[in-house]
C-alpha positions in Angstrom: -107.4 66.9 2.2 -106.9 69.7 4.7 -104.0 68.1 6.5 -101.5 70.3 4.7 -103.2 73.5 6.0 -103.0 72.4 9.6 -99.6 73.0 11.5 -100.3 71.4 14.7 -101.9 68.1 15.8 -103.3 67.7 19.4 -100.3 65.6 20.3 -97.8 68.4 19.2 -99.7 70.9 21.6 -99.6 68.2 24.4 -95.8 67.6 24.0 -94.7 71.1 23.5 -92.1 72.2 26.1 -91.0 75.8 26.4 -87.6 76.7 27.5 -87.4 78.5 30.7 -85.3 81.6 31.1 -84.5 83.3 34.5 -87.8 85.1 34.4 -90.1 82.2 33.0 -90.8 81.1 29.5 -89.4 82.9 26.5 -92.2 85.2 25.6 -91.4 85.2 21.9 -91.6 81.4 21.8 -94.9 81.3 23.6 -96.4 83.9 21.3 -95.2 82.1 18.1 -96.8 78.9 19.5 -100.0 80.6 20.4 -100.1 82.2 16.9 -99.8 78.8 15.4 -102.7 77.5 17.5 -105.0 80.5 16.6 -104.2 80.1 13.1 -105.1 76.3 13.1 -108.3 77.2 15.0 -109.1 79.6 12.2 -108.5 77.0 9.6 -110.7 74.5 11.5 -113.5 76.9 11.7 -113.3 77.7 7.9 -113.2 74.0 7.1 -116.3 73.4 9.4 -118.2 76.3 7.7 -117.5 74.9 4.2 -118.5 71.5 5.2 -121.8 72.8 6.8 -122.6 74.7 3.8 -121.9 71.7 1.5 -124.1 69.6 3.8 -127.0 72.1 3.5 -126.7 72.2 -0.3 -126.8 68.3 -0.5 -129.8 68.2 1.8 -131.6 70.7 -0.5 -130.7 68.7 -3.6 -132.0 65.4 -1.9 -135.3 67.1 -1.2 -135.6 68.3 -4.7 -134.7 64.8 -6.1 -137.3 63.2 -3.8 -139.9 65.7 -5.0 -139.0 64.8 -8.6 -139.2 61.3 -8.0 -142.7 61.6 -6.5 -143.9 63.6 -9.3 -142.5 61.1 -11.7 -144.3 58.2 -9.9 -147.6 60.1 -10.0 -147.2 60.9 -13.8 -146.5 57.3 -14.4 -149.5 56.2 -12.5 -151.7 58.7 -14.4 -150.3 57.5 -17.7 -150.9 53.8 -16.8 -154.4 54.4 -15.7 -155.2 56.2 -18.8 -153.5 53.5 -21.0 -155.4 50.8 -19.2 -159.0 52.1 -19.3 -158.6 54.6 -21.8 -160.9 56.7 -19.5 -160.3 58.4 -16.3 -162.9 57.7 -13.8 -163.9 59.7 -10.7 -162.3 56.9 -8.6 -159.0 57.5 -10.3 -159.2 61.2 -9.8 -160.2 60.7 -6.1 -157.0 58.2 -5.8 -154.7 60.7 -7.3 -156.0 63.6 -5.2 -155.6 61.5 -2.2 -152.0 60.7 -3.2 -151.3 64.4 -3.8 -152.7 65.3 -0.4 -150.4 62.7 1.4 -147.4 64.2 -0.6 -148.3 67.7 0.3 -148.7 66.9 4.0 -145.6 64.9 4.1 -147.2 61.4 4.6 -145.8 58.4 2.7 -147.9 56.6 0.2 -148.4 52.9 0.6 -145.9 52.3 -2.3 -143.2 54.4 -0.5 -143.9 52.4 2.7 -143.4 49.0 0.9 -140.2 50.2 -0.8 -138.7 51.2 2.6 
């Protein structure tokens, strides 16, 4: 996906040989090679930043979906309790309140523990 944007691979850097002039390496050739390395590192940083942003967005989406699932399970339980008895008792209200507290404080309900 990103390979067409990267000019150098680690093996290319390792195997690079500069021609030696009477005074040392050709400065123009060394400068061009270093420019390519700098360009690649900038590209790597951009790729990393984009992936980190995407990861953060996906984690936020996962948290939202988990919360939706919890709310749906609670609504389903309320609906089934109401259908079965026709009347909501104090015990039902206390059970639902307990489950809400567990969700708020980040504890798993017994159903979630069994599913995992």
